[in-house]
C-alpha positions as CSV (number, residue, x, y, z in Angstrom):
1,M,26.6,-73.4,-20.7
2,T,25.5,-73.8,-17.2
3,R,28.1,-76.0,-16.3
4,G,30.6,-73.9,-17.7
5,I,29.7,-70.9,-16.0
6,R,29.8,-73.0,-13.1
7,R,33.9,-73.8,-13.2
8,I,34.1,-70.3,-14.3
9,A,32.2,-69.0,-11.2
10,W,34.5,-71.2,-9.1
11,A,38.2,-70.6,-10.6
12,L,37.1,-67.4,-10.3
13,A,36.4,-67.8,-6.4
14,A,39.6,-69.7,-6.1
15,A,42.0,-66.7,-7.9
16,P,44.0,-65.8,-4.7
17,I,42.9,-62.1,-6.2
18,L,39.3,-62.9,-5.2
19,L,40.1,-64.6,-1.8
20,A,41.4,-61.2,-0.5
21,C,37.5,-59.7,-1.1
22,C,35.6,-62.7,-1.0
23,A,31.8,-62.3,-0.3
24,L,28.8,-64.2,0.5
25,N,27.4,-65.5,-3.2
26,R,24.1,-63.9,-3.5
27,T,20.8,-65.5,-5.8
28,A,20.5,-64.1,-9.2
29,V,17.1,-62.2,-9.6
30,V,14.9,-61.8,-12.6
31,P,15.6,-58.6,-13.7
32,V,19.2,-58.0,-12.7
33,P,18.2,-54.9,-10.2
34,T,20.1,-51.3,-11.7
35,R,20.6,-48.3,-10.8
36,A,20.5,-45.6,-13.1
37,Q,21.3,-41.8,-14.0
38,A,19.9,-40.0,-16.9
39,Q,22.2,-37.2,-18.5
40,R,18.9,-35.7,-19.0
41,S,15.9,-35.6,-18.2
42,D,14.0,-34.0,-21.9
43,G,15.0,-37.1,-23.4
44,R,17.5,-39.9,-23.8
45,A,21.2,-39.9,-24.5
46,S,22.7,-41.1,-27.1
47,T,25.1,-42.8,-25.4
48,L,24.6,-45.4,-22.2
49,M,27.8,-46.4,-20.3
50,V,26.8,-49.4,-18.5
51,F,29.2,-50.7,-15.5
52,L,29.4,-54.2,-14.6
53,P,30.9,-54.6,-10.5
54,G,33.6,-57.1,-8.9
55,R,32.8,-59.4,-7.5
56,R,33.3,-57.5,-3.7
57,S,30.3,-54.7,-5.2
58,K,27.0,-54.4,-4.5
59,L,24.3,-52.2,-5.9
60,G,25.5,-48.1,-5.9
61,D,29.3,-48.6,-5.4
62,F,29.7,-47.3,-8.6
63,E,27.4,-44.1,-7.9
64,R,29.1,-44.1,-4.0
65,E,32.7,-43.7,-5.4
66,K,32.1,-41.1,-7.2
67,F,32.2,-42.6,-11.1
68,F,28.6,-40.9,-12.1
69,A,30.0,-37.6,-10.5
70,M,33.0,-37.7,-12.2
71,V,31.7,-37.6,-16.2
72,R,28.7,-35.5,-15.3
73,E,32.2,-33.1,-14.0
74,R,33.4,-33.7,-17.1
75,G,30.3,-33.1,-19.8
76,I,30.4,-36.3,-21.1
77,E,26.7,-36.7,-22.6
78,A,25.6,-39.8,-21.7
79,D,22.9,-41.7,-19.7
80,L,24.6,-44.2,-17.0
81,V,23.0,-47.0,-15.4
82,E,25.5,-49.3,-13.3
83,T,24.0,-53.5,-13.1
84,D,23.7,-55.5,-10.0
85,L,25.4,-58.4,-12.1
86,H,27.0,-59.9,-9.1
87,L,28.8,-63.6,-8.7
88,G,25.4,-65.3,-8.5
89,Y,24.8,-64.7,-12.2
90,Y,27.5,-66.0,-13.6
91,T,27.3,-69.0,-11.1
92,D,24.0,-70.2,-12.7
93,G,24.8,-69.3,-16.1
94,T,22.5,-66.2,-17.1
95,Y,24.5,-63.1,-17.0
96,A,25.3,-62.3,-20.2
97,R,21.2,-62.5,-20.8
98,R,20.3,-60.5,-17.8
99,L,23.1,-58.2,-19.9
100,W,21.0,-58.4,-22.9
101,D,17.8,-58.5,-22.6
102,D,17.5,-56.2,-19.1
103,V,19.7,-53.9,-20.2
104,I,20.9,-53.3,-23.6
105,A,18.6,-54.3,-25.4
106,P,16.0,-52.1,-24.2
107,A,18.2,-49.5,-24.8
108,R,18.7,-50.2,-28.5
109,A,15.2,-50.4,-29.1
110,A,15.3,-46.9,-27.3
111,G,17.2,-45.5,-29.5
112,T,20.3,-45.4,-27.7
113,Q,23.8,-45.3,-30.6
114,R,26.8,-46.2,-28.6
115,I,27.0,-48.3,-25.3
116,W,29.8,-48.8,-23.9
117,L,30.9,-51.3,-20.9
118,V,32.7,-50.4,-18.0
119,G,34.2,-53.4,-16.3
120,I,35.7,-54.1,-12.7
121,S,37.6,-57.3,-11.7
122,L,35.4,-60.0,-12.2
123,G,33.0,-57.3,-14.6
124,G,35.8,-56.9,-16.6
125,S,36.2,-60.5,-17.5
126,G,32.1,-60.7,-18.1
127,A,32.5,-57.5,-20.1
128,I,35.1,-59.1,-23.0
129,G,32.8,-61.9,-22.6
130,F,29.3,-60.2,-23.5
131,A,31.6,-58.5,-25.8
132,R,32.7,-61.0,-27.9
133,E,29.1,-62.4,-28.1
134,H,27.7,-59.5,-29.0
135,P,30.3,-57.7,-30.9
136,D,27.5,-55.8,-32.7
137,A,25.8,-53.9,-29.5
138,I,28.9,-52.3,-27.9
139,A,30.8,-49.9,-29.1
140,G,33.8,-49.5,-26.2
141,L,34.8,-51.0,-23.0
142,V,36.6,-49.6,-20.7
143,L,38.6,-52.5,-17.9
144,L,39.4,-51.0,-14.8
145,S,41.6,-54.7,-13.1
146,P,39.8,-57.1,-15.4
147,F,40.1,-60.3,-14.1
148,L,42.1,-62.5,-17.6
149,G,42.1,-65.9,-15.7
150,P,45.5,-67.7,-14.1
151,P,48.9,-67.6,-13.6
152,E,48.8,-70.8,-15.9
153,M,46.9,-68.5,-18.9
154,L,50.2,-66.5,-18.4
155,E,52.5,-68.6,-18.9
156,K,51.3,-70.9,-21.6
157,I,50.5,-67.5,-24.0
158,R,54.2,-66.6,-23.5
159,A,55.1,-70.4,-23.9
160,E,54.2,-70.2,-27.3
161,G,56.0,-67.2,-28.3
162,G,53.4,-64.2,-27.3
163,L,49.2,-63.1,-27.7
164,A,50.4,-62.6,-31.4
165,T,51.5,-66.5,-31.9
166,W,49.3,-67.7,-29.5
167,S,46.3,-69.5,-30.8
168,P,43.5,-71.5,-28.4
169,D,43.4,-74.8,-28.0
170,P,40.9,-76.3,-29.8
171,T,39.8,-79.3,-27.7
172,A,38.6,-77.3,-24.6
173,A,34.8,-78.3,-24.5
174,P,32.7,-75.3,-25.0
175,G,31.9,-73.1,-21.7
176,S,34.9,-75.2,-19.7
177,F,36.4,-72.6,-17.8
178,K,39.9,-73.3,-19.7
179,W,37.3,-72.7,-23.3
180,F,35.7,-69.2,-22.0
181,I,39.4,-67.8,-21.1
182,E,40.3,-68.7,-24.1
183,Q,38.0,-67.3,-26.1
184,N,38.2,-63.9,-24.2
185,W,42.2,-63.7,-24.8
186,D,41.3,-64.6,-28.4
187,F,39.2,-61.8,-28.7
188,L,41.5,-59.4,-27.4
189,R,44.1,-60.3,-29.1
190,R,42.3,-60.0,-32.3
191,E,41.4,-56.3,-30.8
192,G,44.2,-55.2,-30.6
193,A,46.1,-56.8,-33.9
194,T,43.1,-55.2,-36.3
195,G,40.8,-52.9,-34.4
196,D,38.0,-55.2,-36.1
197,G,34.6,-55.2,-34.0
198,P,34.2,-53.3,-30.2
199,R,36.9,-51.1,-29.8
200,I,38.7,-51.0,-26.0
201,L,38.8,-48.2,-25.0
202,S,40.6,-47.6,-22.7
203,L,42.9,-50.7,-19.7
204,G,43.4,-49.6,-16.5
205,Y,45.2,-50.5,-13.2
206,G,47.3,-50.5,-10.5
207,R,50.7,-51.0,-10.0
208,D,50.7,-53.0,-7.3
209,E,47.7,-55.2,-8.5
210,P,48.4,-59.0,-8.2
211,M,47.4,-59.8,-11.8
212,A,49.5,-57.1,-13.2
213,P,51.8,-59.5,-15.0
214,E,48.2,-60.6,-17.5
215,L,47.5,-56.8,-17.6
216,D,50.9,-56.2,-18.7
217,L,50.4,-59.0,-21.5
218,L,47.3,-57.8,-22.5
219,A,48.7,-54.2,-22.5
220,E,51.5,-55.2,-25.3
221,T,49.1,-55.3,-27.3
222,L,47.3,-51.9,-27.2
223,P,48.0,-48.4,-28.1
224,A,50.3,-46.5,-25.3
225,D,47.8,-44.1,-25.1
226,R,44.7,-46.7,-24.2
227,V,47.0,-48.1,-21.3
228,I,46.5,-45.9,-17.8
229,R,48.6,-47.3,-15.0
230,V,48.8,-45.5,-11.3
231,P,49.9,-46.6,-7.8
232,G,47.7,-49.0,-5.9
233,G,46.7,-52.2,-5.9
234,H,43.1,-54.5,-6.1
235,R,40.7,-51.4,-4.7
236,W,38.3,-48.6,-5.3
237,N,40.6,-45.9,-4.5
238,T,42.8,-47.1,-7.3
239,W,40.2,-47.5,-10.0
240,R,38.6,-44.3,-8.6
241,A,42.1,-42.5,-9.8
242,L,42.4,-44.2,-13.4
243,W,38.6,-43.0,-14.2
244,G,39.7,-39.3,-14.6
245,P,42.4,-39.4,-16.2
246,I,40.2,-41.8,-18.8
247,L,37.0,-39.9,-18.6
248,D,39.6,-36.6,-19.6
249,R,40.9,-38.7,-22.8
250,L,37.2,-39.7,-23.4
251,A,36.2,-36.0,-23.2
252,A,39.0,-34.8,-25.1
253,E,38.3,-37.5,-28.2
254,R,34.4,-36.7,-27.6
């Protein structure tokens, strides 16, 4: 799997949207560094939000960008933890293992009932892949401008009549970049069609997002109230503008 993840990381680095926000590749460490904020001091909340960063992000960005504060302002009862799952973990093929061993499995063992993954850009792609591998562990996904593959992937799906009639290439080598992206799309197709497994709680992106055509395709498979678009591109002020209304809806549903 390591070789395939390396190809995925290379492709992500080569994608035009990520070239615009490139950062030096960092070394993966064990365990993955995290920054957590408990909902209450006398015990663990029943819900955990796990934040997966984009390629350019550093540990602490979600808190600095007010993502934690906005949860608290709405009275949502959840523990919060952001991970430093940077590109290095994808490059060496360990991102899913570290997320499971260092964050998800300990939370489940401690009695956490619901785990939501909140992924931005590269982290959105990782959230989809992790939920695909561990469907029983994840209660919901919030995807902000998730990386869904190169434009050629969109062209292939459209050429086959759309996501409902498209199917993954059975000859794609397991672990390859093509396989990873197509398996993620197949997971998203099944989620949109049947609602089985972890729910896509929200998909959010900016109207000026360079990856908008791919994201529009995913949006077509989801209920309208699960999709939020705001003015803006692939940057924090756009994601912050999305996070508020996403939380408002989650708070109302809770």
